[in-house]
C-alpha positions, 0 to 999 in steps of 0.5 A: 511539506508532506508530514510523516511520522515513524513507528519502529522499535529497531533505532537504527532502521528508525534514525536511517527512515528519519534520514531518508525522509528528511532529506528528501524534498516532499516529505519531514518526520514530525514524530518518530517512536519505538511503541505502538503506545507512545504512539498513538497518543501522540499521532492523534495529538498532531496527526502526520499525513502518512504513518510508517509502521512496523509490525513487529513492536513491543507491547501491542503490534503494528498490526493493531496500531494501524486499527487503533490509528484508522479508528481515530483518524479515519484519514491517516494513511498507514504504510508497513515496512517490515521484515516480515511477510507471512500471510497473517501478518500482510492480511491483517495489516491490510485488513485493518486499514494499511494502504501500502506494505513494503519490506525492510529490503527496498531500496531508498528510492523505493521507500520515497516514491512508495511515499509519494504513490501513497499520497496520490492515491496508490497502494503501494507493495513490496512485488513479493507482497503484492503477488502475495495478495494478487495471488489469492483472488486468481482462481476467483477471477480468472473467468469473471467479467465486471459489466461496467468494463469493456472487454479490454478493460476486463482483459487489463484487469485479469491481467493485473490480477495475475500480478503483471506490471504495466510493461509486461501488460503492455508488451502482452496486449502490444499497447503502449505504457500510456494506453495501459495506465489510460486503461487503468485509470478508467478501471478506477473510476467506473468501479470507484475504487482508487489502486489495483487493490481495491480494483481486484477486490471488486473483481472478487466481490461480483464473484 
């Protein structure tokens, strides 16, 4: 079983996450905390594979907690689950080491699938959050090409940067979903990245 810790000050939402995760066949909650101050020493003492962190916590914020956790445990995967979607919260959480960002209106199945995606090296995000993040790169990436990639790979990466999903890219380029996914895998390998956010970041860095 893959271990998870939950840091959430709303007792009802925290309890719901615990039940959801423990009822899955893949994940198990080994720690549940209402504050960053409670969570930090306990998680360092008994590290999980994944920490689900709320942004608004009493005392130290979730953003600060993620930063502290990543310093102490660089391999820990942190995913935000929050009502808050302002640019400040989103980008500071990602900058400090969050690998994913879900809003609390996510379906239960989406939360479990996001945990699986995290373990596979992905960066799960609610679609609204993903568009917000990707949108920050659009002006800088629209005409730039990466020499490491083929023309088709550059084309697909730019469409990803515009916020298109695999199916939408498939429809626009008249390719199968499998072909698009294969191109994405090649892009990640060539750029030495793990997910679309890191790939777009590479595109932005080489502008």
